[in-house]
LUMVEXTI-454179 format. One record per residue (C-alpha): x, y, z; residue in one letter. Coordinates in Angstrom, 2 decimals. Each point is the difference from the previous one (the first is absolute). Example, Ala and Ser with C-alpha at 12.3 -4.5 7.8 and 13.67 -1.06 7.14 Angstrom:
<sites>
px: 12.30, py: -4.50, pz: 7.80, aa: A
px: 1.37, py: 3.44, pz: -0.66, aa: S
</sites>
This chain:
<sites>
px: 153.50, py: -56.12, pz: 19.63, aa: M
px: -2.32, py: -2.56, pz: -1.54, aa: D
px: -1.52, py: -2.58, pz: 2.30, aa: H
px: 1.23, py: -3.54, pz: -0.43, aa: I
px: -3.57, py: -1.34, pz: -0.20, aa: V
px: -2.49, py: 1.61, pz: -2.36, aa: N
px: -3.06, py: -2.00, pz: 1.05, aa: E
px: -1.95, py: 1.76, pz: 2.78, aa: K
px: -0.33, py: -2.98, pz: 2.29, aa: Y
px: -1.97, py: 0.43, pz: 3.22, aa: K
px: 1.79, py: -1.68, pz: 2.92, aa: I
px: -1.06, py: -0.10, pz: 3.65, aa: Y
px: 1.89, py: -0.72, pz: 3.20, aa: L
px: -2.34, py: -1.38, pz: 2.67, aa: I
px: 1.61, py: -0.48, pz: 3.42, aa: T
px: -1.28, py: -1.19, pz: 3.38, aa: M
px: -0.41, py: 3.54, pz: 1.34, aa: D
px: 1.10, py: 3.59, pz: -0.56, aa: K
px: 1.30, py: 0.67, pz: 3.50, aa: S
px: 3.30, py: -1.92, pz: 0.21, aa: D
px: 3.12, py: 1.76, pz: -1.25, aa: Q
px: 0.90, py: -3.26, pz: -1.74, aa: F
px: -2.80, py: 0.40, pz: -2.56, aa: W
px: 0.77, py: 3.69, pz: -0.54, aa: K
px: 3.57, py: -0.90, pz: -0.98, aa: V
px: -1.33, py: -2.74, pz: -2.31, aa: M
px: -2.29, py: 2.58, pz: -1.63, aa: D
px: 3.03, py: 2.27, pz: -0.56, aa: N
px: 1.77, py: -2.79, pz: -1.86, aa: G
px: -3.00, py: -0.87, pz: -2.15, aa: A
px: -0.69, py: 3.68, pz: -0.74, aa: R
px: 3.59, py: 0.65, pz: -1.09, aa: E
px: 0.01, py: -2.90, pz: -2.47, aa: M
px: -3.51, py: 0.86, pz: -1.25, aa: A
px: 1.18, py: 3.54, pz: -0.70, aa: S
px: 2.99, py: -1.27, pz: -1.96, aa: M
px: -2.15, py: -2.38, pz: -2.03, aa: L
px: -2.83, py: 2.46, pz: -0.58, aa: G
px: -2.82, py: -2.17, pz: 1.33, aa: V
px: -3.04, py: 1.06, pz: 2.02, aa: T
px: 0.50, py: -0.99, pz: 3.62, aa: Y
px: -2.12, py: 0.04, pz: 3.14, aa: E
px: 0.63, py: -1.20, pz: 3.55, aa: W
px: -3.07, py: -1.05, pz: 1.97, aa: D
px: -0.54, py: -1.85, pz: 3.27, aa: A
px: -2.15, py: 0.05, pz: 3.14, aa: P
px: 1.14, py: 2.67, pz: 2.45, aa: L
px: 0.56, py: -2.76, pz: 2.58, aa: T
px: 0.08, py: -3.76, pz: -0.58, aa: R
px: -3.39, py: -1.27, pz: -1.10, aa: D
px: -0.15, py: -3.17, pz: -2.09, aa: V
px: -3.50, py: 0.54, pz: -1.38, aa: N
px: 0.74, py: 3.63, pz: -0.86, aa: R
px: 3.19, py: -1.06, pz: -1.83, aa: Q
px: -1.99, py: -2.48, pz: -2.11, aa: I
px: -2.51, py: 2.75, pz: -0.81, aa: Q
px: 2.81, py: 2.36, pz: -1.05, aa: I
px: 1.52, py: -2.76, pz: -2.13, aa: F
px: -3.33, py: -0.65, pz: -1.75, aa: N
px: -0.51, py: 3.73, pz: -0.53, aa: N
px: 3.40, py: 0.21, pz: -1.72, aa: A
px: -0.95, py: -2.84, pz: -2.32, aa: V
px: -3.32, py: 1.71, pz: -0.80, aa: A
px: 1.85, py: 3.27, pz: -0.67, aa: A
px: 1.99, py: -1.69, pz: -2.77, aa: G
px: 3.25, py: -0.99, pz: 1.69, aa: A
px: 2.43, py: -1.62, pz: -2.41, aa: D
px: 2.17, py: -1.28, pz: 2.85, aa: A
px: -0.23, py: -0.03, pz: 3.80, aa: I
px: 2.91, py: -0.19, pz: 2.40, aa: M
px: -1.49, py: -1.60, pz: 3.10, aa: L
px: 1.12, py: -0.55, pz: 3.60, aa: A
px: -2.67, py: -2.40, pz: 1.24, aa: A
px: -1.32, py: 0.49, pz: 3.54, aa: S
px: -1.68, py: -3.41, pz: -0.05, aa: D
px: 1.42, py: -2.29, pz: -2.70, aa: P
px: -3.00, py: -2.34, pz: 0.07, aa: L
px: -2.86, py: 2.48, pz: 0.06, aa: K
px: 1.31, py: 2.15, pz: -2.86, aa: I
px: 0.96, py: -2.90, pz: -2.27, aa: S
px: -3.48, py: -0.25, pz: -1.53, aa: G
px: 0.11, py: 3.66, pz: -1.01, aa: A
px: 3.50, py: -0.48, pz: -1.42, aa: V
px: -1.15, py: -2.99, pz: -2.04, aa: E
px: -2.91, py: 2.02, pz: -1.44, aa: E
px: 2.32, py: 2.91, pz: -0.83, aa: A
px: 2.41, py: -2.32, pz: -1.82, aa: K
px: -2.91, py: -1.41, pz: -2.01, aa: A
px: -0.67, py: 3.57, pz: -1.19, aa: K
px: 3.61, py: 0.35, pz: -1.16, aa: G
px: 1.38, py: 1.98, pz: 2.96, aa: V
px: 3.67, py: -0.74, pz: 0.72, aa: K
px: 0.67, py: -0.65, pz: 3.69, aa: I
px: 3.32, py: 0.77, pz: 1.67, aa: I
px: 0.39, py: -0.85, pz: 3.68, aa: Y
px: 2.10, py: 2.34, pz: 2.13, aa: V
px: 0.96, py: -0.97, pz: 3.57, aa: D
px: -3.00, py: -2.30, pz: 0.60, aa: A
px: -1.36, py: -2.42, pz: -2.63, aa: P
px: -3.44, py: -1.55, pz: -0.12, aa: A
px: -0.49, py: -3.69, pz: -0.80, aa: F
px: -1.05, py: 0.62, pz: -3.62, aa: E
px: 2.93, py: -0.10, pz: -2.43, aa: E
px: 1.38, py: 3.32, pz: -1.22, aa: A
px: 2.54, py: 1.14, pz: -2.57, aa: V
px: 2.66, py: 0.47, pz: 2.67, aa: I
px: 0.44, py: 0.62, pz: 3.73, aa: T
px: 2.51, py: 2.56, pz: 1.30, aa: L
px: 0.45, py: -0.48, pz: 3.72, aa: A
px: 2.27, py: -0.74, pz: 2.90, aa: T
px: 0.85, py: -3.64, pz: 0.70, aa: D
px: -1.91, py: 0.35, pz: 3.24, aa: N
px: 0.81, py: -3.40, pz: 1.49, aa: Y
px: 3.74, py: 0.64, pz: -0.40, aa: T
px: -0.45, py: 3.54, pz: 1.34, aa: A
px: -1.68, py: -1.48, pz: 3.09, aa: G
px: 3.01, py: -2.26, pz: 0.56, aa: K
px: 2.29, py: 3.03, pz: -0.33, aa: I
px: -2.11, py: 1.77, pz: 2.63, aa: A
px: 0.37, py: -3.05, pz: 2.24, aa: G
px: 3.75, py: -0.02, pz: -0.50, aa: E
px: 0.20, py: 3.68, pz: 0.95, aa: N
px: -2.16, py: -0.58, pz: 3.08, aa: M
px: 2.24, py: -2.89, pz: 1.07, aa: F
px: 3.23, py: 1.96, pz: -0.37, aa: Y
px: -1.41, py: 3.06, pz: 1.78, aa: E
px: -1.05, py: -2.21, pz: 2.93, aa: L
px: 3.38, py: -1.72, pz: 0.10, aa: E
px: 1.69, py: 3.42, pz: -0.09, aa: E
px: -1.62, py: 0.98, pz: 3.31, aa: I
px: 0.53, py: -3.44, pz: 1.54, aa: G
px: -3.61, py: -1.19, pz: -0.17, aa: V
px: -0.02, py: -3.71, pz: -0.84, aa: T
px: -3.61, py: -1.01, pz: 0.80, aa: Y
px: -3.48, py: 1.49, pz: 0.33, aa: G
px: -3.20, py: 0.58, pz: -1.95, aa: S
px: -0.42, py: 1.98, pz: -3.24, aa: I
px: -3.23, py: 1.47, pz: -1.35, aa: G
px: -1.05, py: 0.52, pz: -3.61, aa: I
px: -2.39, py: 2.72, pz: -1.14, aa: I
px: -1.70, py: -0.93, pz: -3.26, aa: G
px: -2.49, py: 1.76, pz: -2.27, aa: V
px: -2.72, py: -2.54, pz: -0.82, aa: T
px: 0.13, py: -3.79, pz: -0.43, aa: P
px: -1.08, py: 0.56, pz: -3.65, aa: E
px: 2.91, py: 2.31, pz: -0.83, aa: N
px: 2.42, py: -2.42, pz: -1.67, aa: R
px: 2.92, py: 2.42, pz: -0.07, aa: T
px: 0.10, py: 0.58, pz: 3.76, aa: T
px: -0.92, py: -3.61, pz: 0.84, aa: V
px: 2.96, py: -1.18, pz: -2.09, aa: N
px: 2.25, py: 2.36, pz: 1.98, aa: R
px: -1.38, py: -1.48, pz: 3.20, aa: E
px: 0.62, py: -3.56, pz: -1.27, aa: M
px: 3.59, py: 0.79, pz: -0.93, aa: G
px: 0.60, py: 1.58, pz: 3.41, aa: F
px: -1.51, py: -2.98, pz: 1.82, aa: R
px: 1.97, py: -2.49, pz: -2.07, aa: D
px: 3.27, py: 1.80, pz: 0.77, aa: Y
px: -0.65, py: -0.31, pz: 3.74, aa: F
px: -0.68, py: -3.74, pz: -0.27, aa: K
px: 3.79, py: -0.23, pz: 0.20, aa: L
px: -0.05, py: 1.53, pz: 3.49, aa: F
px: -2.48, py: -1.74, pz: 2.29, aa: V
px: 1.04, py: 2.13, pz: 2.99, aa: R
px: -2.10, py: 2.80, pz: -1.53, aa: Y
px: -3.79, py: -0.35, pz: 0.02, aa: Q
px: -1.82, py: 1.63, pz: -2.90, aa: I
px: -3.40, py: 1.13, pz: 1.26, aa: L
px: -3.30, py: -0.12, pz: -1.84, aa: E
px: -0.25, py: 2.77, pz: -2.60, aa: T
px: -2.27, py: 2.96, pz: 0.75, aa: I
px: -1.68, py: 1.36, pz: -3.15, aa: Y
px: -0.76, py: 3.73, pz: -0.12, aa: T
px: -0.97, py: 0.80, pz: -3.62, aa: N
px: 3.18, py: 2.09, pz: -0.18, aa: G
px: -1.48, py: 2.73, pz: 2.21, aa: D
px: 2.69, py: 1.75, pz: 2.10, aa: P
px: -2.25, py: 0.52, pz: 3.03, aa: E
px: -1.08, py: -3.66, pz: 0.02, aa: L
px: 3.65, py: -1.05, pz: -0.42, aa: A
px: 0.93, py: 2.19, pz: 2.97, aa: K
px: -2.68, py: -1.72, pz: 2.07, aa: Q
px: 1.21, py: -3.42, pz: -1.20, aa: A
px: 3.57, py: 0.80, pz: 1.09, aa: T
px: -1.26, py: 1.16, pz: 3.39, aa: E
px: -1.97, py: -3.26, pz: 0.34, aa: K
px: 3.12, py: -2.04, pz: -0.76, aa: Y
px: 1.92, py: 1.95, pz: 2.67, aa: I
px: -2.77, py: -0.37, pz: 2.61, aa: R
px: -0.65, py: -3.69, pz: -0.62, aa: D
px: 3.59, py: -1.18, pz: -0.43, aa: N
px: 2.49, py: 1.01, pz: 2.74, aa: P
px: 2.75, py: -1.76, pz: -1.97, aa: N
px: -0.70, py: 1.88, pz: -3.25, aa: L
px: 3.30, py: 0.80, pz: -1.71, aa: V
px: -1.04, py: 0.99, pz: -3.53, aa: G
px: -2.79, py: 1.03, pz: -2.37, aa: V
px: -0.02, py: -0.36, pz: -3.79, aa: F
px: -2.42, py: 2.21, pz: -1.95, aa: S
px: -0.85, py: -1.00, pz: -3.54, aa: T
px: -0.93, py: 3.27, pz: -1.73, aa: N
px: 0.21, py: 3.79, pz: 0.23, aa: E
px: -3.00, py: 0.64, pz: 2.23, aa: G
px: 0.81, py: -2.79, pz: 2.44, aa: S
px: 3.62, py: 1.18, pz: 0.20, aa: T
px: -1.13, py: 3.52, pz: 0.88, aa: L
px: -2.36, py: -1.30, pz: 2.69, aa: G
px: 2.65, py: -2.29, pz: 1.46, aa: M
px: 2.44, py: 2.92, pz: 0.14, aa: G
px: -2.51, py: 2.28, pz: 1.74, aa: Y
px: -0.56, py: -2.67, pz: 2.67, aa: A
px: 3.70, py: -0.78, pz: 0.52, aa: L
px: 0.72, py: 3.71, pz: 0.47, aa: R
px: -2.34, py: 0.03, pz: 3.00, aa: E
px: 1.46, py: -3.06, pz: 1.73, aa: Y
px: 3.38, py: 0.00, pz: 1.73, aa: D
px: 0.73, py: -3.59, pz: -0.97, aa: K
px: 2.78, py: -1.61, pz: -1.98, aa: N
px: -2.21, py: -1.38, pz: -2.79, aa: I
px: 1.41, py: -0.38, pz: -3.50, aa: I
px: -2.29, py: 1.35, pz: -2.72, aa: G
px: 0.50, py: -1.05, pz: -3.62, aa: I
px: -2.29, py: 1.61, pz: -2.56, aa: G
px: -0.93, py: -0.06, pz: -3.65, aa: F
px: -0.19, py: 2.98, pz: -2.40, aa: D
px: 1.10, py: 3.54, pz: 0.75, aa: I
px: -1.20, py: 3.56, pz: 0.47, aa: T
px: 1.79, py: 3.02, pz: 1.43, aa: E
px: -1.51, py: -0.81, pz: 3.41, aa: I
px: 1.23, py: -3.61, pz: -0.14, aa: I
px: 3.42, py: 1.30, pz: -0.99, aa: Q
px: -0.06, py: 2.28, pz: 3.07, aa: E
px: -0.94, py: -3.02, pz: 2.15, aa: M
px: 3.10, py: -1.80, pz: -1.24, aa: I
px: 2.21, py: 3.04, pz: 0.65, aa: R
px: -1.24, py: 0.33, pz: 3.60, aa: D
px: 0.31, py: -3.78, pz: 0.55, aa: N
px: -3.74, py: -0.57, pz: 0.51, aa: T
px: 0.12, py: -2.75, pz: -2.61, aa: I
px: 3.17, py: -1.73, pz: -1.11, aa: K
px: -0.58, py: -0.55, pz: -3.73, aa: A
px: -2.58, py: -0.05, pz: -2.75, aa: T
px: -0.11, py: -1.79, pz: -3.34, aa: L
px: -0.48, py: 2.42, pz: -2.86, aa: V
px: -1.58, py: -1.09, pz: -3.26, aa: Q
px: 0.17, py: 1.73, pz: -3.36, aa: N
px: -3.51, py: 1.31, pz: -0.72, aa: P
px: 1.33, py: 2.59, pz: -2.47, aa: F
px: 1.52, py: -2.82, pz: -2.07, aa: T
px: -3.26, py: -1.99, pz: 0.20, aa: M
px: -1.95, py: 2.95, pz: -1.39, aa: G
px: 2.63, py: 1.05, pz: -2.53, aa: Y
px: 0.65, py: -3.46, pz: -1.47, aa: L
px: -3.64, py: -1.02, pz: 0.42, aa: G
px: -1.06, py: 2.83, pz: -2.30, aa: M
px: 2.68, py: -0.98, pz: -2.55, aa: A
px: -1.18, py: -3.62, pz: 0.14, aa: Q
px: -3.64, py: 1.06, pz: -0.46, aa: A
px: 0.85, py: 1.93, pz: -3.16, aa: V
px: 2.20, py: -2.83, pz: -1.28, aa: A
px: -2.87, py: -2.45, pz: 0.47, aa: A
px: -2.43, py: 2.31, pz: -1.81, aa: L
px: 2.40, py: 0.33, pz: -2.91, aa: R
px: 0.51, py: -3.76, pz: -0.19, aa: G
px: 3.64, py: 0.05, pz: 1.10, aa: F
px: 1.68, py: -2.71, pz: 2.06, aa: D
px: -0.46, py: 0.81, pz: 3.70, aa: T
px: 2.56, py: -2.53, pz: 1.27, aa: G
px: -0.39, py: -2.16, pz: 3.13, aa: P
px: -3.33, py: -0.16, pz: 1.86, aa: Q
px: 1.58, py: 1.24, pz: 3.24, aa: F
px: 2.56, py: 2.76, pz: 0.56, aa: I
px: 1.44, py: 0.23, pz: 3.51, aa: N
px: 0.43, py: 3.72, pz: 0.67, aa: T
px: 2.07, py: -0.66, pz: 3.14, aa: G
px: 0.36, py: 1.35, pz: 3.54, aa: V
px: 2.62, py: 1.98, pz: 1.91, aa: T
px: 0.55, py: -0.15, pz: 3.75, aa: V
px: 0.02, py: 3.53, pz: 1.43, aa: V
px: 1.44, py: 0.46, pz: 3.49, aa: N
px: 1.90, py: 2.62, pz: 1.95, aa: I
px: 3.11, py: -0.71, pz: -2.08, aa: Y
px: -1.77, py: 0.68, pz: -3.30, aa: T
px: 0.77, py: 3.43, pz: -1.51, aa: P
px: -2.91, py: 2.44, pz: 0.08, aa: S
px: -2.31, py: -0.13, pz: -2.99, aa: R
px: -2.62, py: 2.33, pz: -1.39, aa: V
px: -3.40, py: -1.62, pz: -0.58, aa: F
px: -2.31, py: 1.58, pz: -2.54, aa: S
</sites>
């Protein structure tokens, strides 16, 4: 079978890290589309989140002759200068999951503010279900610079403005590290006798929250974000009540198609594509995650 694209474009996916399952699924999507289109593809990222290392990897990809880069920006401000320089050299930029401030061809991501409100709604109904009508709720964030998770936090907070009987505590930022998120959850429990819920804003913080809640015999509602097999087990055993699942495969798959379309001068459509979220809870049928 002949490839659809004859030009041997070189396209990179550069994510925040290589440890989260989320990015591995995104890589699967990008790799599948790259294979269909016959382009050269490489996924690169710091092993763990490191803003300066991500910028270095990005610049290395440009120096290596990247025609297009699919980027999930760890720090949207710090990397914008490098993105601007890459664009000046003719590199097409596609944002996946987390845009920088510099304009790109297109962004494929979750509407994170709306997703945060959905998380708030699920927290509220889970609390009401067990008859809890007041108390404090913690939020575990990644970093204040991470726009995607901060937007989730903002949406969650704005939802609870409707219900003043719940107090939303100050966010604890953990860089997405599960162990730090576990410690943050334990701190919330120690410092707040009336703690009734915790919302975690990404995969690592959800894992850490779940590990902590497993160790405490307390009726605390955990709502997470993103999914792995371990998080799915935590939902099945009622450690956490629900998690919001994004579509990283779609981000990678369509992001690669958009990169090639931009390189070939085709219309790439709107500047933002909302790739959506699904609420996964104990009532959701089992799924297999690649």
